[in-house]
Backbone bond lengths (Angstrom), bond angles and torsions (degrees), N, CA, C in turn:
res aa  C-N    CA-C-N  psi(-1)  N-CA   C-N-CA  omega(-1)  CA-C   N-CA-C  phi
1 M - - - 1.461 - - 1.526 108.84 -
2 A 1.303 116.62 134.66 1.463 122.51 -179.02 1.524 110.47 -75.32
3 V 1.325 114.73 155.66 1.462 119.47 176.47 1.525 108.95 -62.91
4 A 1.314 115.67 136.46 1.466 121.44 177.82 1.523 107.82 -119.19
5 I 1.318 115.69 124.65 1.462 121.30 179.10 1.514 108.04 -117.72
6 T 1.326 115.91 121.21 1.459 121.51 178.92 1.516 108.80 -116.58
7 R 1.326 116.28 124.45 1.457 122.39 178.03 1.513 108.71 -101.27
8 S 1.343 116.33 139.27 1.468 118.15 177.70 1.520 111.41 -143.76
9 N 1.305 113.49 143.08 1.457 123.02 175.02 1.529 106.02 -127.53
10 P 1.344 116.47 93.55 1.455 120.37 -175.43 1.524 112.39 -56.45
11 P 1.334 117.69 141.08 1.464 120.48 -179.29 1.529 113.32 -65.69
12 A 1.327 117.69 -17.06 1.465 121.12 -179.87 1.529 112.96 -84.24
13 V 1.342 116.11 -1.43 1.465 121.88 179.84 1.524 107.85 -121.72
14 R 1.338 117.12 140.03 1.468 120.54 179.70 1.525 110.29 -52.03
15 Q 1.312 117.00 135.66 1.460 121.83 -178.24 1.533 110.44 -65.31
16 P 1.321 116.77 134.49 1.458 120.90 -176.94 1.520 113.15 -79.93
17 T 1.319 115.03 162.66 1.458 121.91 174.69 1.525 107.26 -120.94
18 G 1.315 116.99 111.57 1.458 121.22 176.22 1.508 115.60 85.64
19 Y 1.311 118.38 4.71 1.462 121.03 176.76 1.517 108.83 -151.56
20 T 1.325 117.15 175.45 1.450 123.35 179.67 1.522 108.28 -121.30
21 H 1.337 117.12 137.72 1.461 120.22 -179.33 1.525 113.33 -64.03
22 A 1.329 118.04 -43.17 1.460 120.21 -176.70 1.522 110.47 -140.10
23 I 1.311 114.58 139.82 1.455 120.73 175.89 1.515 107.44 -132.08
24 E 1.309 115.37 122.12 1.457 121.57 177.51 1.507 108.58 -103.53
25 V 1.328 116.38 130.21 1.460 121.86 179.47 1.533 107.63 -117.47
26 V 1.327 115.42 123.48 1.448 121.38 178.99 1.522 108.65 -116.14
27 N 1.311 116.02 129.60 1.460 123.11 176.41 1.524 115.22 59.20
28 P 1.317 118.84 49.34 1.473 116.84 176.17 1.529 109.60 -69.52
29 A 1.311 115.63 137.12 1.454 119.89 174.58 1.529 109.57 -76.37
30 R 1.341 114.68 -32.45 1.475 121.02 179.87 1.513 109.36 -140.29
31 W 1.317 115.59 139.88 1.460 122.84 176.75 1.521 106.06 -128.54
32 L 1.327 116.71 116.76 1.457 122.37 -176.43 1.526 109.05 -109.03
33 V 1.320 117.40 122.77 1.455 122.96 175.99 1.522 106.86 -106.27
34 I 1.339 115.84 120.07 1.458 121.02 -174.28 1.516 110.14 -106.56
35 S 1.314 116.24 123.40 1.455 121.62 177.51 1.524 110.54 -60.82
36 G 1.323 115.62 161.21 1.450 121.02 179.29 1.518 111.29 -56.96
37 Q 1.331 115.15 126.74 1.458 121.77 177.94 1.522 108.33 -101.59
38 V 1.315 116.04 131.63 1.458 121.83 -178.75 1.521 109.30 -108.53
39 G 1.320 115.87 175.49 1.444 121.73 -177.95 1.512 113.77 -84.20
40 M 1.319 116.81 52.70 1.466 121.08 178.37 1.521 108.32 -116.51
41 A 1.322 115.86 129.26 1.461 122.01 179.83 1.529 110.82 -76.74
42 L 1.309 116.05 166.34 1.461 122.40 -179.81 1.526 112.35 -53.95
43 D 1.341 116.52 -34.77 1.465 120.48 -178.40 1.525 113.31 -83.81
44 G 1.343 116.63 4.47 1.463 121.00 177.23 1.513 114.83 91.20
45 T 1.331 117.32 -4.12 1.456 119.34 179.32 1.525 110.43 -77.27
46 I 1.322 115.06 151.93 1.454 122.94 179.06 1.526 106.60 -121.14
47 P 1.332 117.71 123.09 1.471 119.60 178.67 1.529 110.79 -54.67
48 E 1.312 115.96 146.06 1.461 120.84 -177.72 1.524 113.18 -74.84
49 T 1.341 117.12 -24.29 1.457 119.47 -178.87 1.529 110.73 -101.90
50 G 1.330 114.31 154.17 1.454 119.40 176.38 1.516 111.48 -62.19
51 G 1.336 116.48 -41.49 1.454 120.22 178.16 1.521 111.86 -61.69
52 G 1.312 116.29 -37.81 1.465 120.77 177.11 1.521 111.42 -64.84
53 Q 1.339 116.52 -38.08 1.461 120.11 177.86 1.531 110.52 -68.09
54 V 1.324 117.29 -39.86 1.469 120.60 176.89 1.521 109.60 -59.12
55 D 1.327 116.70 -49.11 1.463 121.08 179.82 1.528 111.24 -58.98
56 Q 1.335 116.74 -42.36 1.462 120.49 -178.49 1.528 110.79 -68.27
57 A 1.328 117.21 -41.94 1.468 120.34 179.44 1.525 110.40 -61.12
58 L 1.330 117.40 -42.42 1.462 120.84 178.53 1.533 111.13 -68.90
59 A 1.326 117.54 -35.27 1.467 120.47 175.45 1.528 110.12 -64.69
60 N 1.334 116.72 -39.69 1.466 120.75 177.49 1.525 110.46 -64.17
61 L 1.338 116.66 -41.52 1.469 121.26 177.99 1.530 109.72 -59.98
62 R 1.318 116.67 -47.19 1.458 120.95 179.07 1.542 110.09 -60.50
63 A 1.327 117.88 -41.36 1.461 121.73 -179.65 1.531 111.35 -62.79
64 V 1.312 117.46 -39.89 1.469 121.12 178.13 1.535 109.65 -65.11
65 L 1.326 116.32 -44.06 1.462 119.71 177.48 1.533 110.50 -59.13
66 E 1.327 116.58 -49.71 1.469 120.90 -177.78 1.528 111.51 -62.72
67 A 1.329 117.37 -36.01 1.463 121.15 178.17 1.528 111.45 -65.53
68 N 1.321 115.31 -18.98 1.460 121.38 179.11 1.526 112.13 -110.61
69 D 1.334 115.71 23.56 1.470 123.24 177.84 1.524 112.71 55.41
70 M 1.332 116.05 42.60 1.454 121.97 175.77 1.524 109.21 -131.90
71 T 1.326 115.69 167.64 1.454 122.19 176.46 1.528 108.31 -126.45
72 V 1.307 116.20 178.36 1.470 119.39 178.77 1.523 111.02 -62.19
73 N 1.319 118.22 -23.23 1.460 120.60 178.37 1.520 113.15 -69.34
74 N 1.331 117.39 -12.56 1.461 121.56 176.29 1.529 111.82 -85.45
75 I 1.329 117.53 -12.31 1.470 120.35 -178.47 1.521 110.00 -68.55
76 V 1.339 116.17 128.89 1.458 121.07 175.43 1.530 111.60 -110.94
77 K 1.334 117.69 -17.54 1.462 121.45 179.07 1.512 109.26 -149.70
78 I 1.319 115.93 133.55 1.466 121.09 177.07 1.522 107.96 -132.23
79 T 1.323 115.58 135.61 1.469 121.30 178.22 1.512 108.02 -125.68
80 T 1.319 116.03 128.52 1.452 121.36 -177.29 1.517 111.04 -122.42
81 F 1.318 115.19 135.57 1.459 122.47 176.57 1.531 107.55 -116.11
82 L 1.324 116.39 124.10 1.471 121.82 176.17 1.516 108.34 -120.64
83 T 1.330 116.20 145.58 1.462 119.78 179.48 1.515 113.14 -97.45
84 D 1.339 117.18 -6.32 1.457 120.87 -175.49 1.522 109.94 -142.81
85 R 1.314 117.36 123.49 1.460 121.44 -178.87 1.528 112.81 -62.24
86 S 1.325 117.38 -22.94 1.468 119.35 179.31 1.523 112.20 -67.90
87 L 1.334 118.33 -12.92 1.467 122.52 179.67 1.527 112.56 -85.58
88 L 1.323 117.30 -6.23 1.457 120.29 -174.49 1.522 112.52 -57.45
89 G 1.325 118.71 -46.13 1.462 121.50 179.74 1.522 111.75 -61.88
90 A 1.311 117.33 -45.59 1.463 121.03 179.35 1.523 110.61 -63.43
91 Y 1.338 116.34 -40.93 1.454 119.74 179.27 1.527 110.95 -63.57
92 R 1.330 116.39 -48.58 1.474 119.53 -178.25 1.525 111.66 -61.22
93 A 1.324 117.38 -40.81 1.466 121.10 179.38 1.534 110.65 -64.83
94 A 1.325 117.05 -45.24 1.468 120.83 -178.91 1.533 110.31 -68.03
95 R 1.322 117.26 -38.52 1.455 121.70 178.88 1.528 110.39 -63.76
96 T 1.320 116.33 -44.37 1.462 120.70 178.04 1.516 110.98 -63.53
97 A 1.327 117.15 -40.95 1.469 120.83 177.94 1.534 110.69 -61.76
98 L 1.314 116.83 -37.60 1.462 120.84 -179.44 1.525 111.76 -75.48
99 L 1.323 117.13 -47.87 1.459 121.10 -171.81 1.523 114.50 -89.78
100 G 1.332 117.76 -22.59 1.449 119.97 -176.87 1.519 110.23 59.56
101 E 1.320 116.94 -127.35 1.466 122.44 -179.16 1.526 112.57 -82.66
102 H 1.327 118.05 -9.87 1.466 121.58 179.76 1.525 108.48 -66.97
103 A 1.323 117.21 128.00 1.459 121.43 -174.41 1.532 110.79 -128.31
104 P 1.341 118.02 83.11 1.463 119.55 178.27 1.522 110.90 -73.09
105 A 1.333 116.16 167.92 1.453 119.76 169.30 1.531 106.10 -60.00
106 S 1.337 116.65 147.18 1.458 118.71 -170.97 1.520 112.11 -149.00
107 T 1.321 114.90 142.91 1.457 121.88 173.13 1.525 107.43 -132.83
108 L 1.335 116.24 135.01 1.460 122.67 177.38 1.522 107.82 -124.57
109 L 1.330 115.64 128.02 1.456 120.73 179.66 1.518 110.37 -126.94
110 F 1.323 115.83 144.99 1.469 121.71 170.58 1.518 105.95 -103.79
111 V 1.339 115.31 126.27 1.452 121.19 -174.12 1.529 110.16 -124.61
112 A 1.324 115.54 160.89 1.475 120.96 -178.70 1.518 112.14 -72.23
113 G 1.320 117.35 -27.96 1.454 119.50 -178.86 1.516 111.11 -175.68
114 L 1.338 114.82 167.57 1.459 121.99 179.53 1.533 107.85 -121.32
115 A 1.318 117.10 -175.58 1.468 121.98 -173.19 1.530 113.36 -55.81
116 D 1.306 116.88 -37.69 1.462 122.59 177.69 1.522 106.30 -117.59
117 P 1.326 119.13 129.17 1.461 120.05 -176.45 1.536 114.55 -61.02
118 R 1.333 117.62 -14.76 1.473 120.46 176.88 1.518 112.19 -77.29
119 F 1.336 117.08 -21.22 1.461 120.69 -177.74 1.520 111.00 -77.98
120 V 1.332 115.83 137.30 1.473 120.66 177.69 1.524 111.77 -118.37
121 V 1.331 117.28 -4.49 1.470 121.35 179.99 1.525 109.48 -147.66
122 E 1.335 115.01 145.62 1.453 122.12 170.76 1.517 106.49 -145.30
123 I 1.340 115.57 134.29 1.469 120.77 -175.20 1.517 108.82 -131.79
124 E 1.340 115.49 123.10 1.452 120.69 174.99 1.516 109.80 -116.25
125 A 1.329 116.95 159.73 1.449 119.56 -176.91 1.526 110.84 -152.56
126 E 1.338 114.09 162.80 1.443 122.85 171.56 1.532 106.40 -126.14
127 A 1.333 114.85 137.94 1.465 119.71 -178.54 1.527 108.25 -135.77
128 V 1.314 115.21 151.46 1.467 120.73 178.76 1.518 109.94 -131.67
129 A 1.319 114.11 155.18 1.471 120.63 175.95 1.508 108.49 -144.01
């Protein structure tokens, strides 16, 4: 039996923008849990701007998906941690550029800090195939 993904936005809950309230996955052949990706490049450098870190974290997320023969369309849940509310616009723009019309379940949190004080974003995800 093939994986079945059903997205729902119940009428009793305000309609979401850019995400889906509930995603049911039946019979996934593969379930990939991706650790939080930060804005650090392969060579260990960290972009100086928050927007640059957001872009790098999303690029890292895409690279993990591709290394596991998946794409962003396989994402069913994404969780993002930001340390600065001023990054919200940059994050939303970069997320939309990455996901397009794909709208996984989503959680966004503003936190006091991450594992390294230089990091301003961390993004984790779950994907199925």
